[in-house]
Each structure stands twice: as structure tokens, then as C-alpha cells.
C-alpha positions, 0 to 999 in steps of 0.5 A: 176713453171719451164717448160720442156723448162727450164730443156732442156735449163739447160741440154744443159748447163750441156752438156758443162760441160761434153764436150758433143755436143748434137744433141737433148735433150728430157725430158723422165721422170719427177718423182723423178728427171728430166731425159733427153735423150741426143743424142750426135751423130748417134752412142751415147746417154746418160742419164742426171739426174737433181736431185730433190732438197733436196732429195740426198746430194752430199755425198749420190750421190757419195756413189751411184756411188761407190756402183753401180760401185762395183756392175758392177765390180761384174758382175751385169747389172747396168748403167755406170756413165760418168765423166766430163773431170775434173773427176767429176761425179756430178755438180750443175747447175742453172735452170730457171729465178729469179722469178722461180729458182732451183739449181739442182745436175746433173749427166750423165750415159751411155744409157741403151738399151731396154724398162722398163718391166712395171710401179711402179703402174698399170701392167695388162699384165702377160708378165712380169711373164717370167722375174720374175725368173731372177729379183729374181736372180738379187735381190739375187745377190745384197744381196750377194754383200751387205754382202761381200762389204767393204764400202769406208770411208765416204759412206753415204746412207739413212736407210729404217729402222723402222724410215725411213719407219714408224717413225714420219718423214718417208722418203716418208712422213706421209702417215697417215696424207695426207690431201686428205684422209677421216677421216676413211682412216686416222684412218685406215692408223694410225691403220695399221701403229701402227701394222706394227711398232710392226711387224718391231720391231720384225725383225732383223737388223743384216747383215743376214737380213738387208743391202744395197738394191736398195729399188725401184726395181719395173718393171719401174726400170728394162730395158728389151733388148730382154730378157737381164735385166738391173737395173737402178735408184739407187736414193733410194738405201740405207740400209734396210731389204732384205725382203723389196727389195723383196716386192718392186719388187713384189708390181707392181703385187699386185691385178693382176691375175698373182701375185702368179705366179710371186711371185713363180718365183721370189722366185725360182730365188732368192733362186737359188742365196741366200737361205732364210728362211721361216720366212723371206719369210713370212715377205714379206707380211708386206713389201707389205702393207708398200709399198702400204702405203708409195706410198700414202705419196710419191705421195701426196708430188709430185702433179706436177708429171704426175703420180699424176693422179693415186693418187685416185688409190694409195689411194684405193690400200693402203686402201685395203692393210691395211684392208687385213693386219689388218684382216690377 
């Protein structure tokens, strides 16, 4: 298994490709990707992402660059990608030794000041409620941009549709068959999946309800710098229901005392930019349940991650969400 030192060594090699002379390199996140903080000098630092093998193809990553750049041009607070001297945004590098080896696509973005508002899982503090009106407005601005943006030729991103969320081979794994589940949990998740499939089948996939979304707009992907918010990590961006985007943003507060207040603030901010109908708001509860179940599949496939220690909590939360949904 690759060690942190292997990733730092690889990041140092990648710095040569970008023409960077790093003073210090640290791994700051090991989740979907390996994320490194690269200190170039006393005035500048950048973020280097060593992308998880097999998750995004180069065409998908280039499409991410195109969309995020367009979002920035429209005034949304998003990171700026850094090109190599030859004009590339991504390059592949080899990591490790012959007995433990990976090839990963690497990209660099400018450093975003501030701290994440929270985490994707456990958020006990109600301090985040004050930011949810602005988060809602940002999510709505992404939707408005999606409705008007003309995709470049070759633009390719995944689809968080019925198949992508709940099909036979969903993007985040077959959560209803995870081996560590009990027999009753597998039965519960399978039953919930069947009902949720029917619910999604009733929803429109027309452009008024379905388009480009960040799709992972949880508190950990929103940086706060003295009240100024920046959206980061578009790794999961793709086509999906806008109600799914809303649910993902609200999901970190499920089960917390401040959830209802945060939801109200989010929708107030959202509707100040893009008015939505009551049936779409009602469908958010469907996607909140789906999100709880999806995380089971996602984390089950990534036992090497530090966040895996929360897996029992993830299963318990999904169980509660499925039970609540089935009796509603």
C-alpha cells in the first residue's frame, strides 16, 4: 500500500512539470483524491490534487475545468486552475515502486483562503446556520448558470440520474449489498431502494429540473474566509436533479437540532435567486434519503480512508433515514 511519503514524493516530481519550486509539501486530505498543500514561497501556495485512479477520465477532468472556468467568469466564487508552462491543466505521474505502484492524473489549483464550514458527516455546531442563506443563493446561481451555459464540444461528465444513483451499477456502489450489513439492513436498504426508484421515475429530467450540478455541495466543500464563501472540489460534478443538489447541501445537518432552521435559510437564499415550486421542494426529502444510502456504498469501497472510522455511524444514519422514509 502506498504511504503518505510516496504521495509527497510524487507531488514534488509534479511540481517540476508545473515549474514550481516548493518550499514544503503536505498531504492535507485523503478522501476521493490525495490533496496536497504546496508552499511555493512566503507569498504563495497552491493545491495539488492526485486524482483517484479510475474515477475521472481526462476528458471528464478537462470538462470540469471548462465548467468551473465558466462559473468563475459568471461571478461565482470557485477556484482557479493552474496550467503547466506548456498549457496543460493535467498530467499523469507514476507513484510508488514496482511492488506498490499507481499512475494518477495530477492537477493544480490556486489556494483558497479560509477553512471548511464543516464536514460531510458530523456537524454538531449550529454556527453554520448563519451561512445557509448564502449557500442556498450559490446553489441557485449554479442552477441559473446551468440553464444558460452552452457546453463546449466534447463536454463529458457523469450523470446522477436514476441509474447513476439507484441502478444496478450506481456511481457510488451497491449500498444494499455491502458485506458488513446485517441481513435485516440489506433487506431494509433493498426495500427503500425499490421505493426510491419509483419516486425518481416520476421526476422530470427536463432542463427545468435536471442539469449540471456540483453534486457534492456539503459543508466540507465550502470554504469560509471571514464570511466570504468559496465552493471547492468539483470532482463529482455532473448532470443531476437540482433537488439532489439541495439535498446534498442540507444533508450534513440531518439529525441535528439546527436542521430545520438551516433548511429554511437555505431555501430563502435559493428562492431569492431562482424560484422553485412546492413539488420540487417536497422531492428534496427523497434525495436526502438517497444521500444517506449512497454514502454507505461510497465509504464501503474506501476502507483505506481516515473517514472510514465513521462507517458504523454512516450505516446507522442510513438505517434511520430508510426507516423514516418508508413510513412517511
